[in-house]
N, C-alpha and C positions, 0 to 999 in steps of 0.2 A: 635569585641569591641563594648559592649553596648552603644548605645547612640552618635554614630560618624558614620561618614561616609558609615561604615558598617551598616548595619540592619540586626538582626537576628531576626528570629521568627519560633515558634514550633507549627507543626500545626496537629488536630488530630481532630478523628472524629469515629462514630458507635462502643463505647467502651459497650451500649448494658449493662449497671449493672455492670460491670467489674471497680468497684471504685479501686480496686486496682492498677491496673495497670498505671490509672491516677497518683494517690498520688505517686506512683514510679517516673513515668515519669514528674511530675509537681514539685518535691521535687529537678531532678536531674538537669534540665533544667533552671528554677524559676531565676537563678543569671547569667546564661548564653546569655538568650535573653532579647530581647528588647518588646516581646511579645508573648503571649501564646492565641491559639485561638481553639476553640472546636467547630467543625461544625455541631454537633447534633446528636439524638440519644445516649444521655448519659444514659436516664432513672433514672436520678436522680433528686432531688428538686433545682430552682435556689438559695435557701438558704445555700447546703451544703458548707462547710467547703473547699473543693477540690476546688471551684470554685471561692476562694478569688483572684484579680488580674488575671482573666482569662477571654476573651470576649468569651459568649457560645452564640447558635442559638438554636433555637426549632426544633429540629425534629419529624418524623412522629411516632415514639414511644413515645415520651417524654411527661410528664403529659401537657393538653392545657392550655395556658396560662403562663407558667413557665418563659419562654425567649422569645425573641425577633423573627419575621421568618427571621429577615437581622439583619445585623449590619454594619455600614459604619464607617470607622475611618482613619482620616488623620494622620500621621505618619511619620516624618523625610522625608516629601518628600514623600512619599506613600500614596495613597487615596487603601486604605484595604477595600471592599465589601464581607462579608462573608454572606451564606446560606445554609441551610442544600442540600437541592437543590430538592427536590421532590414539591416542589410549582413552581418550573422551569423545570419542565418535564426532569431532566438532566438524565435520564434513556433512554430518547429517545432522546439524543443528547443535544448540549450546544446552541443552537441557541434562544432561549427566555432569558438564563442565561447573553449569549453576549450581547444580546439587552438592558438590564437591568445596565450591566458593562458598554458600550457605555455612557449612559444615567446621570450614576453618575461619568463617567470621571475614572475609577478602573483602576489602575495600576498592583494590584493584586487580585486574586478571589480565594477565598477559599470555597470548596462545599464537600459535604459528600454523604449519601443518597446509594451509588451503591455500596459501599463496595468494590471498585475497584479503585486502584491507578491510577492515571494519573498526566501528566504535560504537558502544551505546551503553549508557547508564539504567540497571535493572536495579530496584531495589536499592537504591544509593552506594551500589558495586558497578563499575567501570570495566566493561568485556572489552579488552582491544587486542586486535588483529593487526601488526605495522605491516602484511602483506609480505609477499617477499622484494627483497631488495635487486635479486640475481634472475628471479625466474617469474615474473608476476603473472599472474589468471585475474580472468575476469572484466570487469567495466574499465578498470584503470592498468590495465595492463600496459595500453600503450604509452604510459609515463615512463616505464621501464625500470621499474624498481620503488619501490619506495620503505622507507622508515617513519617512526615518529618519534616525536616530541613530548611529554605528558608534563604539566604545569599541574600544581594544585595546592591549593589554599585550603581553610577547613572550610571553606562555603563554595569553592568553584573547581572544577578539575576542567583543563584545556587540553585540548588532544590539535595538534599541529602535522599532518603528514607532507614529508618532502621526499623529492627525488635523488636521485645517484648524485647530481652534483650540487646538493645540500641547499637546494630552493627549497622553499615552500610551493605544495601545490594548489592550484589557485582551485577554491572553493572546497579545500579538504580541512578547515579547520572547524574545530566544533568546541563549545562552552555547554558543558553539563550544572548545573544546580544543585548543590546537594542536598536533600531534602532534611537531614540531621548535620548540624557541624561537628567539623571533626577539632576535639581539644588536641593544641600540643603543646 
């Protein structure tokens, strides 16, 4: 339910110039989610119409100065931090990103850069990499590209990974229980 106790987000990253997949997915989900987040490396300009009402950060392959390095957003009781990840060294681990998340009291952290999907809850904060929608790497590269839908309640955060055909990837749905329930 958009705008209620359940909050839904679409998180996508690393399309590397594949504008068509963004157009398709954003049109599909725009009225179904509370927010759309792009974690960088779109290789598109900030004024591209595809990004209307989308939160976007700059990736290492994006035109310099088109987007912010980080975005913070308070939304329905969540404090979202989004970055591409290259400036925090996410290819080497999440230590620097975690320190930033703690310093801003983030409850959801979205990042890309590695082209490998990941989801973990650490100290009541979800760290999510949706993988690359166009150039996936790692264990799930054979899926052909992934993105994530996040569904939050005050007590539970659910992450479901989808493929380019908008189908859930078998075995890639995760439910995390919050230690401290969020008031909304």
